[in-house]
OpenMM code with the backbone's topology and positions (N, CA, C; nanometers):
from openmm import Vec3, app, unit

residues = "MET PRO GLN VAL VAL SER GLY GLY GLY ALA THR PRO GLY HIS ALA HIS GLY THR GLN ARG ALA ARG ALA ASP THR THR CYS ALA GLU VAL THR PRO ALA THR ARG ALA ASN SER ARG GLY ARG LYS ARG ARG PRO THR PRO ASP PHE ARG GLN GLN GLY ALA GLY SER ARG SER ARG SER SER THR GLU THR PRO VAL ARG GLY PRO ARG ARG ARG ARG ALA ALA SER ARG PRO GLN GLY PRO SER GLN TRP VAL LEU LEU GLU PHE PRO GLN ARG VAL ARG LEU SER CYS LEU GLN LEU GLN PHE GLN GLY GLY PHE CYS SER ARG ARG GLY ARG LEU HIS GLY ALA GLN GLY SER GLU PRO LEU ALA GLY ILE ALA ASP PHE TYR PRO GLU ASP GLY ASN SER LEU GLN THR PHE PRO VAL PRO PRO ALA GLU VAL ASP ARG LEU ARG LEU THR LEU GLU ASP ALA SER ASP LEU PHE GLY ARG VAL VAL VAL TYR HIS LEU ARG VAL LEU GLY GLU LYS LEU ALA".split()
positions = [
    Vec3(-0.3487, -1.8898, 1.2720),
    Vec3(-0.2925, -1.7876, 1.3213),
    Vec3(-0.2987, -1.6968, 1.1910),
    Vec3(-0.3320, -1.5669, 1.2201),
    Vec3(-0.3380, -1.4609, 1.1167),
    Vec3(-0.1962, -1.4390, 1.0641),
    Vec3(-0.1843, -1.4002, 0.9311),
    Vec3(-0.0452, -1.3612, 0.8993),
    Vec3(-0.0639, -1.2342, 0.8108),
    Vec3(0.0142, -1.1458, 0.8116),
    Vec3(0.0246, -1.0304, 0.7376),
    Vec3(0.0528, -1.0935, 0.5921),
    Vec3(-0.0221, -1.0651, 0.4959),
    Vec3(0.0244, -1.1192, 0.3599),
    Vec3(0.0639, -0.9963, 0.2653),
    Vec3(0.0684, -0.8870, 0.3152),
    Vec3(0.1160, -0.7492, 0.2369),
    Vec3(0.1445, -0.6424, 0.3427),
    Vec3(0.2336, -0.5694, 0.3387),
    Vec3(0.2486, -0.4604, 0.4472),
    Vec3(0.3146, -0.3411, 0.3971),
    Vec3(0.3405, -0.2500, 0.4751),
    Vec3(0.4158, -0.1267, 0.4508),
    Vec3(0.3544, -0.0300, 0.4385),
    Vec3(0.4069, 0.0962, 0.4395),
    Vec3(0.3515, 0.2357, 0.4373),
    Vec3(0.3063, 0.2753, 0.2921),
    Vec3(0.2212, 0.3599, 0.2661),
    Vec3(0.2053, 0.3965, 0.1424),
    Vec3(0.1283, 0.5255, 0.1238),
    Vec3(0.1583, 0.6068, 0.0603),
    Vec3(0.0818, 0.7298, 0.0277),
    Vec3(0.0562, 0.7307, -0.1202),
    Vec3(-0.0672, 0.7516, -0.1553),
    Vec3(-0.1199, 0.7509, -0.2770),
    Vec3(0.0086, 0.8126, -0.3733),
    Vec3(0.0636, 0.7398, -0.4616),
    Vec3(0.1756, 0.8106, -0.5458),
    Vec3(0.3201, 0.7707, -0.4832),
    Vec3(0.3007, 0.7028, -0.3664),
    Vec3(0.4500, 0.6581, -0.3133),
    Vec3(0.4270, 0.5163, -0.2515),
    Vec3(0.5363, 0.4547, -0.2376),
    Vec3(0.5416, 0.3189, -0.1684),
    Vec3(0.6630, 0.3001, -0.0854),
    Vec3(0.6620, 0.2829, 0.0383),
    Vec3(0.7866, 0.2783, 0.1297),
    Vec3(0.7838, 0.1348, 0.2035),
    Vec3(0.8965, 0.0840, 0.2576),
    Vec3(0.8970, -0.0219, 0.3279),
    Vec3(1.0315, -0.0639, 0.3459),
    Vec3(1.0545, -0.1514, 0.4514),
    Vec3(1.2001, -0.2007, 0.5020),
    Vec3(1.1942, -0.3431, 0.5183),
    Vec3(1.2947, -0.4111, 0.5161),
    Vec3(1.3089, -0.5580, 0.5424),
    Vec3(1.2691, -0.5834, 0.6925),
    Vec3(1.1644, -0.6522, 0.7276),
    Vec3(1.1234, -0.6853, 0.8543),
    Vec3(1.0629, -0.8218, 0.8516),
    Vec3(1.0914, -0.8989, 0.9427),
    Vec3(1.0410, -1.0132, 0.9910),
    Vec3(0.9944, -1.0258, 1.1333),
    Vec3(0.8899, -1.0205, 1.1681),
    Vec3(0.8624, -1.0169, 1.3132),
    Vec3(0.7506, -1.1229, 1.3463),
    Vec3(0.7778, -1.2100, 1.4386),
    Vec3(0.6821, -1.3364, 1.4532),
    Vec3(0.6485, -1.3196, 1.6090),
    Vec3(0.5150, -1.3031, 1.6327),
    Vec3(0.4659, -1.2986, 1.7879),
    Vec3(0.3483, -1.4002, 1.7807),
    Vec3(0.2858, -1.4024, 1.8843),
    Vec3(0.1615, -1.4781, 1.9182),
    Vec3(0.0364, -1.4584, 1.8126),
    Vec3(0.0209, -1.3459, 1.7591),
    Vec3(-0.0709, -1.3136, 1.6855),
    Vec3(-0.0510, -1.3113, 1.5168),
    Vec3(0.0741, -1.2413, 1.4821),
    Vec3(0.0810, -1.2356, 1.3523),
    Vec3(0.2265, -1.2299, 1.3183),
    Vec3(0.2639, -1.2447, 1.1868),
    Vec3(0.4050, -1.2261, 1.1322),
    Vec3(0.3631, -1.1274, 1.0273),
    Vec3(0.4821, -1.0268, 1.0025),
    Vec3(0.4656, -0.9207, 0.9241),
    Vec3(0.5560, -0.9499, 0.7953),
    Vec3(0.5158, -0.9183, 0.6869),
    Vec3(0.5982, -0.9726, 0.5464),
    Vec3(0.6184, -0.8366, 0.4722),
    Vec3(0.7181, -0.7701, 0.4820),
    Vec3(0.7263, -0.6487, 0.3982),
    Vec3(0.8331, -0.6614, 0.2968),
    Vec3(0.8381, -0.5669, 0.1785),
    Vec3(0.9419, -0.5776, 0.0923),
    Vec3(1.0729, -0.5740, 0.1338),
    Vec3(1.1830, -0.6477, 0.0634),
    Vec3(1.3055, -0.6482, 0.0823),
    Vec3(1.3881, -0.5147, 0.0323),
    Vec3(1.4739, -0.4591, 0.0720),
    Vec3(1.5508, -0.3367, 0.0398),
    Vec3(1.6910, -0.3873, 0.0047),
    Vec3(1.7420, -0.3666, -0.1250),
    Vec3(1.8417, -0.4163, -0.1887),
    Vec3(1.9383, -0.3022, -0.2078),
    Vec3(2.0693, -0.3191, -0.2046),
    Vec3(2.1698, -0.2215, -0.2333),
    Vec3(2.2166, -0.2122, -0.3784),
    Vec3(2.2394, -0.1018, -0.4228),
    Vec3(2.2798, -0.1153, -0.5701),
    Vec3(2.4295, -0.1014, -0.5535),
    Vec3(2.5177, -0.0830, -0.6825),
    Vec3(2.6486, -0.0961, -0.6782),
    Vec3(2.7234, -0.0208, -0.5948),
    Vec3(2.6764, 0.1214, -0.5798),
    Vec3(2.7432, 0.2113, -0.4971),
    Vec3(2.7205, 0.1869, -0.3441),
    Vec3(2.6371, 0.0923, -0.3162),
    Vec3(2.6157, 0.0472, -0.1566),
    Vec3(2.5115, 0.1306, -0.1123),
    Vec3(2.4309, 0.2038, -0.2104),
    Vec3(2.3212, 0.2802, -0.1412),
    Vec3(2.1810, 0.1778, -0.1644),
    Vec3(2.0799, 0.2216, -0.0807),
    Vec3(1.9837, 0.1253, -0.0670),
    Vec3(1.8912, 0.1815, -0.1946),
    Vec3(1.8296, 0.0831, -0.2516),
    Vec3(1.7212, 0.1019, -0.3595),
    Vec3(1.6073, 0.0761, -0.3108),
    Vec3(1.4928, 0.1223, -0.3772),
    Vec3(1.3555, 0.1176, -0.3514),
    Vec3(1.3280, -0.0403, -0.3055),
    Vec3(1.2401, -0.0597, -0.2286),
    Vec3(1.2020, -0.2015, -0.1852),
    Vec3(1.1384, -0.2548, -0.3076),
    Vec3(1.1541, -0.4087, -0.2879),
    Vec3(1.1201, -0.5075, -0.4020),
    Vec3(0.9976, -0.5998, -0.3348),
    Vec3(0.8764, -0.5394, -0.3614),
    Vec3(0.7559, -0.6272, -0.2880),
    Vec3(0.7277, -0.7485, -0.3570),
    Vec3(0.6572, -0.8456, -0.2714),
    Vec3(0.6024, -0.9813, -0.3426),
    Vec3(0.4662, -0.9543, -0.3653),
    Vec3(0.4293, -0.8129, -0.4100),
    Vec3(0.2890, -0.8092, -0.4759),
    Vec3(0.3196, -0.6956, -0.5674),
    Vec3(0.2044, -0.6591, -0.6684),
    Vec3(0.2170, -0.5489, -0.7460),
    Vec3(0.1051, -0.4542, -0.7010),
    Vec3(0.1559, -0.3357, -0.7084),
    Vec3(0.0718, -0.2258, -0.6623),
    Vec3(0.0487, -0.1345, -0.7680),
    Vec3(-0.0986, -0.0997, -0.7933),
    Vec3(-0.1259, 0.0000, -0.8974),
    Vec3(-0.1985, 0.1088, -0.8308),
    Vec3(-0.2117, 0.2214, -0.9017),
    Vec3(-0.2929, 0.3481, -0.8338),
    Vec3(-0.3902, 0.3862, -0.9474),
    Vec3(-0.4799, 0.4766, -0.9032),
    Vec3(-0.5650, 0.5514, -1.0003),
    Vec3(-0.4685, 0.6199, -1.1020),
    Vec3(-0.5167, 0.5794, -1.2202),
    Vec3(-0.4524, 0.6386, -1.3356),
    Vec3(-0.3060, 0.5936, -1.3859),
    Vec3(-0.3038, 0.4820, -1.3283),
    Vec3(-0.1400, 0.4228, -1.3790),
    Vec3(-0.1689, 0.3067, -1.4586),
    Vec3(-0.2633, 0.3185, -1.5706),
    Vec3(-0.2879, 0.2131, -1.6583),
    Vec3(-0.1626, 0.1723, -1.7570),
    Vec3(-0.0933, 0.2614, -1.7974),
    Vec3(0.0108, 0.2410, -1.8869),
    Vec3(0.1327, 0.1976, -1.8458),
    Vec3(0.2207, 0.1494, -1.9059),
    Vec3(0.3502, 0.0969, -1.8860),
    Vec3(0.4451, 0.2094, -1.9203),
    Vec3(0.4641, 0.2804, -1.8262),
    Vec3(0.5464, 0.4100, -1.8394),
    Vec3(0.6662, 0.3947, -1.7696),
    Vec3(0.7324, 0.5226, -1.7480),
    Vec3(0.8628, 0.5140, -1.7082),
    Vec3(0.8585, 0.4938, -1.5592),
    Vec3(0.7235, 0.4975, -1.4880),
    Vec3(0.7320, 0.4827, -1.3671),
    Vec3(0.7284, 0.3523, -1.3114),
    Vec3(0.7380, 0.2434, -1.4161),
    Vec3(0.7506, 0.1020, -1.3933),
    Vec3(0.8983, 0.0814, -1.3544),
    Vec3(0.9132, -0.0038, -1.2446),
    Vec3(1.0668, -0.0248, -1.1969),
    Vec3(1.0713, -0.1785, -1.2098),
    Vec3(1.1715, -0.2255, -1.3110),
    Vec3(1.1880, -0.3668, -1.3482),
    Vec3(1.2396, -0.4357, -1.2051),
    Vec3(1.2212, -0.5648, -1.1640),
    Vec3(1.2374, -0.6166, -1.0483),
    Vec3(1.2491, -0.7649, -1.0848),
    Vec3(1.2957, -0.8466, -1.0101),
    Vec3(1.2972, -0.9790, -1.0206),
    Vec3(1.1726, -1.0324, -0.9805),
    Vec3(1.0873, -1.1177, -1.0537),
    Vec3(0.9656, -1.1728, -0.9907),
    Vec3(0.8304, -1.0715, -1.0126),
    Vec3(0.7260, -1.0574, -0.9474),
    Vec3(0.6255, -0.9788, -1.0106),
    Vec3(0.6595, -0.8337, -1.0156),
    Vec3(0.5919, -0.7612, -1.1106),
    Vec3(0.6296, -0.6348, -1.1281),
    Vec3(0.5761, -0.5361, -1.0267),
    Vec3(0.6294, -0.4348, -1.0097),
    Vec3(0.5716, -0.3166, -0.9151),
    Vec3(0.5607, -0.2049, -0.9897),
    Vec3(0.4395, -0.1409, -0.9946),
    Vec3(0.4155, -0.0227, -1.0574),
    Vec3(0.3881, 0.0795, -0.9358),
    Vec3(0.4513, 0.2097, -0.9501),
    Vec3(0.4241, 0.3109, -0.8467),
    Vec3(0.2961, 0.3593, -0.8766),
    Vec3(0.2075, 0.3819, -0.7591),
    Vec3(0.0781, 0.4330, -0.7640),
    Vec3(0.0985, 0.5805, -0.8337),
    Vec3(0.0146, 0.6188, -0.9328),
    Vec3(0.0025, 0.7561, -0.9589),
    Vec3(-0.1195, 0.8108, -0.9542),
    Vec3(-0.1786, 0.8279, -0.8452),
    Vec3(-0.3178, 0.8704, -0.8077),
    Vec3(-0.3278, 1.0215, -0.8462),
    Vec3(-0.4453, 1.0593, -0.8617),
    Vec3(-0.4742, 1.2019, -0.8983),
    Vec3(-0.4688, 1.2799, -0.7625),
    Vec3(-0.4076, 1.4166, -0.7677),
    Vec3(-0.4023, 1.4869, -0.6382),
    Vec3(-0.5504, 1.5094, -0.6109),
    Vec3(-0.6482, 1.5212, -0.6766),
    Vec3(-0.7890, 1.5705, -0.6515),
    Vec3(-0.8871, 1.4722, -0.7171),
    Vec3(-0.9808, 1.4575, -0.6554),
    Vec3(-1.1059, 1.3677, -0.7061),
    Vec3(-1.1955, 1.3049, -0.5921),
    Vec3(-1.2868, 1.2275, -0.6539),
    Vec3(-1.3639, 1.1704, -0.5449),
    Vec3(-1.3216, 1.0454, -0.4704),
    Vec3(-1.2218, 0.9844, -0.5151),
    Vec3(-1.1715, 0.8785, -0.4719),
    Vec3(-1.0207, 0.8445, -0.4989),
    Vec3(-0.9346, 0.7644, -0.4255),
    Vec3(-0.8276, 0.7356, -0.4513),
    Vec3(-0.8104, 0.5860, -0.4242),
    Vec3(-0.7263, 0.5074, -0.5146),
    Vec3(-0.7407, 0.3531, -0.4799),
    Vec3(-0.6087, 0.2924, -0.5107),
    Vec3(-0.5791, 0.1830, -0.4540),
    Vec3(-0.4663, 0.1052, -0.4549),
    Vec3(-0.5176, -0.0551, -0.4963),
    Vec3(-0.4483, -0.0972, -0.6050),
    Vec3(-0.4596, -0.2358, -0.6408),
    Vec3(-0.3412, -0.3267, -0.5907),
    Vec3(-0.3793, -0.4166, -0.5077),
    Vec3(-0.2764, -0.5360, -0.4553),
    Vec3(-0.2806, -0.6483, -0.5360),
    Vec3(-0.1755, -0.7033, -0.5806),
    Vec3(-0.1930, -0.8427, -0.6556),
    Vec3(-0.0854, -0.9195, -0.5835),
    Vec3(-0.1276, -1.0367, -0.5139),
    Vec3(-0.0868, -1.1258, -0.4468),
    Vec3(-0.0200, -1.2418, -0.5358),
    Vec3(0.0829, -1.2758, -0.5135),
    Vec3(0.1452, -1.3970, -0.5933),
    Vec3(0.0801, -1.5360, -0.5562),
    Vec3(-0.0092, -1.5582, -0.4462),
    Vec3(-0.0855, -1.6463, -0.4223),
    Vec3(-0.2287, -1.6106, -0.3672),
    Vec3(-0.3164, -1.7049, -0.3512),
    Vec3(-0.4438, -1.6905, -0.2937),
    Vec3(-0.4079, -1.6513, -0.1399),
    Vec3(-0.4887, -1.5548, -0.0978),
    Vec3(-0.4888, -1.5434, 0.0500),
    Vec3(-0.6252, -1.5147, 0.1027),
    Vec3(-0.6553, -1.5537, 0.2325),
    Vec3(-0.7900, -1.5479, 0.3008),
    Vec3(-0.7548, -1.4206, 0.3894),
    Vec3(-0.8514, -1.3252, 0.3723),
    Vec3(-0.8547, -1.2050, 0.4430),
    Vec3(-0.9215, -1.2314, 0.5878),
    Vec3(-0.8735, -1.1395, 0.6808),
    Vec3(-0.9185, -1.1402, 0.8346),
    Vec3(-0.9651, -0.9850, 0.8626),
    Vec3(-0.8509, -0.9214, 0.8222),
    Vec3(-0.8670, -0.7810, 0.8635),
    Vec3(-0.7829, -0.6687, 0.8039),
    Vec3(-0.7978, -0.5537, 0.8143),
    Vec3(-0.7541, -0.4604, 0.7265),
    Vec3(-0.6839, -0.3456, 0.8492),
    Vec3(-0.5673, -0.3233, 0.8336),
    Vec3(-0.5199, -0.1842, 0.9404),
    Vec3(-0.4742, -0.0794, 0.8452),
    Vec3(-0.5171, 0.0323, 0.8857),
    Vec3(-0.4695, 0.1545, 0.8166),
    Vec3(-0.4376, 0.2758, 0.9397),
    Vec3(-0.3364, 0.3514, 0.8886),
    Vec3(-0.2995, 0.4554, 0.9649),
    Vec3(-0.2893, 0.5726, 0.8564),
    Vec3(-0.3808, 0.6745, 0.8916),
    Vec3(-0.3733, 0.8138, 0.8026),
    Vec3(-0.2769, 0.8985, 0.8828),
    Vec3(-0.2667, 1.0308, 0.8119),
    Vec3(-0.2112, 1.1337, 0.8633),
    Vec3(-0.3244, 1.2064, 0.8935),
    Vec3(-0.3473, 1.2703, 1.0296),
    Vec3(-0.4506, 1.3495, 1.0717),
    Vec3(-0.4877, 1.4606, 0.9798),
    Vec3(-0.6176, 1.4868, 0.9388),
    Vec3(-0.6626, 1.5867, 0.8706),
    Vec3(-0.6419, 1.5449, 0.7040),
    Vec3(-0.5812, 1.4463, 0.6688),
    Vec3(-0.5720, 1.3777, 0.5304),
    Vec3(-0.6190, 1.2456, 0.5324),
    Vec3(-0.7407, 1.2230, 0.5780),
    Vec3(-0.7570, 1.0638, 0.5882),
    Vec3(-0.9228, 1.0622, 0.5095),
    Vec3(-0.9337, 0.9423, 0.4683),
    Vec3(-1.0669, 0.9303, 0.4240),
    Vec3(-1.1765, 0.8828, 0.5056),
    Vec3(-1.2978, 0.9309, 0.4747),
    Vec3(-1.4185, 0.9064, 0.5545),
    Vec3(-1.4889, 0.7845, 0.5252),
    Vec3(-1.4755, 0.7268, 0.4168),
    Vec3(-1.5288, 0.5929, 0.3824),
    Vec3(-1.4291, 0.5220, 0.2857),
    Vec3(-1.4314, 0.3767, 0.2968),
    Vec3(-1.3490, 0.3032, 0.2302),
    Vec3(-1.4198, 0.1829, 0.1938),
    Vec3(-1.3774, 0.1082, 0.0791),
    Vec3(-1.4384, 0.0099, 0.0162),
    Vec3(-1.3181, -0.1031, 0.0017),
    Vec3(-1.3453, -0.2240, 0.0045),
    Vec3(-1.2475, -0.3291, -0.0285),
    Vec3(-1.3300, -0.4132, -0.1500),
    Vec3(-1.2504, -0.4320, -0.2494),
    Vec3(-1.2984, -0.5079, -0.3454),
    Vec3(-1.1948, -0.6204, -0.3826),
    Vec3(-1.2416, -0.7473, -0.4017),
    Vec3(-1.1329, -0.8228, -0.4299),
    Vec3(-1.1815, -0.9304, -0.5455),
    Vec3(-1.0863, -1.0363, -0.5891),
    Vec3(-1.1045, -1.1349, -0.7050),
    Vec3(-1.0158, -1.2365, -0.6903),
    Vec3(-1.0507, -1.3398, -0.7649),
    Vec3(-0.9501, -1.4508, -0.7875),
    Vec3(-0.9331, -1.4556, -0.9445),
    Vec3(-0.8067, -1.4730, -0.9902),
    Vec3(-0.7713, -1.4980, -1.1060),
    Vec3(-0.8200, -1.3692, -1.1883),
    Vec3(-0.8762, -1.4069, -1.3325),
    Vec3(-0.9225, -1.3024, -1.4104),
    Vec3(-1.0721, -1.2612, -1.3677),
    Vec3(-1.1462, -1.3051, -1.2670),
    Vec3(-1.2707, -1.2773, -1.2348),
    Vec3(-1.2733, -1.1096, -1.2069),
    Vec3(-1.3952, -1.0539, -1.2517),
    Vec3(-1.4147, -0.9108, -1.2238),
    Vec3(-1.4132, -0.8925, -1.0532),
    Vec3(-1.3606, -0.7688, -1.0144),
    Vec3(-1.3745, -0.7482, -0.8716),
    Vec3(-1.4963, -0.7286, -0.8286),
    Vec3(-1.5243, -0.7819, -0.6945),
    Vec3(-1.6527, -0.8046, -0.6229),
    Vec3(-1.6297, -0.7260, -0.4966),
    Vec3(-1.7278, -0.6664, -0.4485),
    Vec3(-1.7375, -0.5919, -0.3102),
    Vec3(-1.7138, -0.6784, -0.2106),
    Vec3(-1.6258, -0.6518, -0.1171),
    Vec3(-1.6009, -0.7323, -0.0045),
    Vec3(-1.6490, -0.6578, 0.1348),
    Vec3(-1.6242, -0.5546, 0.1538),
    Vec3(-1.6657, -0.4853, 0.2697),
    Vec3(-1.6531, -0.3261, 0.2650),
    Vec3(-1.7377, -0.2484, 0.3292),
    Vec3(-1.7268, -0.1050, 0.3344),
    Vec3(-1.6752, -0.0881, 0.4740),
    Vec3(-1.6030, 0.0316, 0.5163),
    Vec3(-1.5686, 0.0562, 0.6492),
    Vec3(-1.5412, 0.2186, 0.6578),
    Vec3(-1.5444, 0.2756, 0.7568),
    Vec3(-1.5589, 0.4084, 0.7966),
    Vec3(-1.4417, 0.4560, 0.8855),
    Vec3(-1.3339, 0.5082, 0.8353),
    Vec3(-1.2299, 0.5614, 0.9254),
    Vec3(-1.2376, 0.6635, 0.9872),
    Vec3(-1.1770, 0.6972, 1.1088),
    Vec3(-1.1954, 0.8111, 1.1798),
    Vec3(-1.0725, 0.9165, 1.1362),
    Vec3(-1.1013, 1.0375, 1.1329),
    Vec3(-1.0032, 1.1322, 1.1058),
    Vec3(-0.9083, 1.1446, 1.2235),
    Vec3(-0.7762, 1.0811, 1.2142),
    Vec3(-0.6934, 1.0793, 1.3284),
    Vec3(-0.5630, 1.0215, 1.2657),
    Vec3(-0.4524, 1.0050, 1.3494),
    Vec3(-0.3311, 0.9622, 1.3062),
    Vec3(-0.3056, 0.8317, 1.3747),
    Vec3(-0.3932, 0.7448, 1.4524),
    Vec3(-0.3774, 0.6396, 1.5291),
    Vec3(-0.4056, 0.5119, 1.4114),
    Vec3(-0.3402, 0.3945, 1.4517),
    Vec3(-0.3730, 0.2874, 1.3718),
    Vec3(-0.5038, 0.2261, 1.3935),
    Vec3(-0.5790, 0.2084, 1.2810),
    Vec3(-0.7071, 0.1744, 1.2946),
    Vec3(-0.7344, 0.0164, 1.2130),
    Vec3(-0.8113, -0.0475, 1.2928),
    Vec3(-0.8265, -0.1931, 1.2577),
    Vec3(-0.9537, -0.2125, 1.2070),
    Vec3(-0.9908, -0.2753, 1.0767),
    Vec3(-1.1187, -0.3009, 1.0437),
    Vec3(-1.1304, -0.4448, 1.0154),
    Vec3(-1.2275, -0.5281, 1.0858),
    Vec3(-1.2671, -0.6629, 1.0557),
    Vec3(-1.3013, -0.6657, 0.9118),
    Vec3(-1.2679, -0.7779, 0.8382),
    Vec3(-1.3240, -0.8089, 0.7023),
    Vec3(-1.3912, -0.9476, 0.7115),
    Vec3(-1.5196, -0.9628, 0.6358),
    Vec3(-1.5546, -1.1029, 0.6240),
    Vec3(-1.4534, -1.1797, 0.5507),
    Vec3(-1.4430, -1.3102, 0.5824),
    Vec3(-1.3358, -1.3941, 0.5364),
    Vec3(-1.3624, -1.4029, 0.3778),
    Vec3(-1.2698, -1.3871, 0.3198),
    Vec3(-1.2792, -1.3803, 0.1541),
    Vec3(-1.1463, -1.4363, 0.0941),
    Vec3(-1.1461, -1.5232, 0.0071),
    Vec3(-1.0239, -1.5667, -0.0552),
    Vec3(-0.9873, -1.4999, -0.1826),
    Vec3(-0.8917, -1.4297, -0.2054),
    Vec3(-0.8595, -1.3385, -0.2998),
    Vec3(-0.7102, -1.3522, -0.3562),
    Vec3(-0.6679, -1.3068, -0.4818),
    Vec3(-0.5529, -1.2811, -0.4907),
    Vec3(-0.5210, -1.1595, -0.5587),
    Vec3(-0.6260, -1.0797, -0.5708),
    Vec3(-0.6262, -0.9071, -0.6166),
    Vec3(-0.7343, -0.8585, -0.5154),
    Vec3(-0.6948, -0.7540, -0.4653),
    Vec3(-0.7533, -0.6761, -0.3566),
    Vec3(-0.7421, -0.5087, -0.3959),
    Vec3(-0.8636, -0.4506, -0.4069),
    Vec3(-0.8475, -0.3005, -0.4491),
    Vec3(-0.9170, -0.2449, -0.3159),
    Vec3(-0.8244, -0.1435, -0.2761),
    Vec3(-0.8738, -0.0647, -0.1648),
    Vec3(-0.8877, 0.0741, -0.2290),
    Vec3(-1.0242, 0.1052, -0.2132),
    Vec3(-1.0764, 0.2413, -0.2542),
    Vec3(-1.1010, 0.3449, -0.1312),
    Vec3(-1.0544, 0.4599, -0.1315),
    Vec3(-1.0598, 0.5601, -0.0297),
    Vec3(-1.1468, 0.6828, -0.0821),
    Vec3(-1.2620, 0.6919, -0.0161),
    Vec3(-1.3570, 0.7937, -0.0666),
    Vec3(-1.3742, 0.9026, 0.0358),
    Vec3(-1.4228, 1.0214, -0.0105),
    Vec3(-1.4770, 1.1188, 0.0878),
    Vec3(-1.3670, 1.1638, 0.1727),
    Vec3(-1.2622, 1.2295, 0.1087),
    Vec3(-1.1352, 1.2599, 0.1993),
    Vec3(-1.1564, 1.4050, 0.2659),
    Vec3(-1.1092, 1.3897, 0.4094),
    Vec3(-1.1341, 1.4992, 0.4848),
    Vec3(-1.0704, 1.6329, 0.4632),
    Vec3(-0.9744, 1.6246, 0.3592),
    Vec3(-0.9046, 1.7318, 0.3251),
    Vec3(-0.9867, 1.8030, 0.2176),
    Vec3(-0.9853, 1.9394, 0.2247),
    Vec3(-1.0362, 2.0398, 0.1295),
    Vec3(-1.0100, 1.9922, -0.0303),
    Vec3(-0.8824, 1.9515, -0.0654),
    Vec3(-0.8477, 1.9268, -0.1880),
    Vec3(-0.8403, 1.7827, -0.2163),
    Vec3(-0.8907, 1.7040, -0.1455),
    Vec3(-0.9049, 1.5544, -0.1682),
    Vec3(-0.7906, 1.4691, -0.1557),
    Vec3(-0.7124, 1.5238, -0.0859),
    Vec3(-0.5645, 1.4498, -0.0442),
    Vec3(-0.5901, 1.3476, 0.0579),
    Vec3(-0.5254, 1.2240, 0.0289),
    Vec3(-0.5315, 1.1152, 0.1435),
    Vec3(-0.3898, 1.0798, 0.1598),
    Vec3(-0.3320, 1.0618, 0.2928),
    Vec3(-0.2031, 1.0461, 0.3196),
    Vec3(-0.2220, 0.9012, 0.4046),
    Vec3(-0.1616, 0.7890, 0.3418),
    Vec3(-0.1686, 0.6784, 0.4495),
    Vec3(-0.0219, 0.6347, 0.4860),
    Vec3(-0.0003, 0.6346, 0.6293),
    Vec3(0.1182, 0.5945, 0.6715),
    Vec3(0.1503, 0.4332, 0.6750),
    Vec3(0.0527, 0.3635, 0.7204),
    Vec3(0.0688, 0.2373, 0.7258),
    Vec3(-0.0717, 0.1606, 0.6608),
    Vec3(-0.0504, 0.0558, 0.5733),
    Vec3(-0.1498, -0.0228, 0.4928),
    Vec3(-0.1154, -0.1685, 0.5248),
    Vec3(-0.1815, -0.2518, 0.6023),
    Vec3(-0.1460, -0.3837, 0.6493),
    Vec3(-0.2858, -0.4729, 0.5932),
    Vec3(-0.2657, -0.5723, 0.5369),
    Vec3(-0.3734, -0.6722, 0.5029),
    Vec3(-0.3396, -0.7856, 0.5920),
    Vec3(-0.4343, -0.8214, 0.6823),
    Vec3(-0.4109, -0.9287, 0.7592),
    Vec3(-0.4962, -1.0518, 0.7278),
    Vec3(-0.4195, -1.1754, 0.7229),
    Vec3(-0.4972, -1.3013, 0.6842),
    Vec3(-0.3962, -1.4114, 0.6838),
    Vec3(-0.4171, -1.5304, 0.5992),
    Vec3(-0.3359, -1.6180, 0.5923),
    Vec3(-0.3194, -1.6513, 0.4530),
    Vec3(-0.2001, -1.7024, 0.4290),
    Vec3(-0.1584, -1.7651, 0.2937),
    Vec3(-0.2296, -1.8821, 0.2457),
    Vec3(-0.2972, -1.9202, 0.1480),
    Vec3(-0.3197, -2.0482, 0.1062),
    Vec3(-0.2462, -2.1019, 0.0118),
    Vec3(-0.2663, -2.2364, 0.0099),
    Vec3(-0.1718, -2.3306, -0.1106),
    Vec3(-0.2183, -2.3145, -0.2320),
] * unit.nanometer
topology = app.Topology()
chain = topology.addChain("A")
for resn in residues:
    res = topology.addResidue(resn, chain)
    for name in ("N", "CA", "C"):
        topology.addAtom(name, app.Element.getBySymbol(name[0]), res)
């Protein structure tokens, strides 16, 4: 049975999510938990993966300290030939498919998945070609065991190269 090993909406430069656990006959979704601060206000989610974006190489004030793995906010360039997000999972996963939902008019016409285990260099897994629309799109992925996954979005439909992602889900199963 496939299981979502990472999820939540993301716009290059932002990450959003809420505590949800849903089990049905096909998959279960695991998204970051939301914690309350001392004033009772909700803080940003604390995911079980680390997310990086293009241009976020330095450890700056954009890094949020949390328990467990670190989370860096994606700081993608507003213009350019591609935008990317790097997901680091706490354990190895076997991929089965990728789900993406873009804002219509701000989508990518071509996407690439690269993955790796441990300290190995990233290797190409699959190329996919999203449609310019706002519906949830599912792309099958050849089975690959990874603990790091880089999603690169190229050839934006927007004149200025902007890409807006509402939902990003990686479906697969956790491995021991």
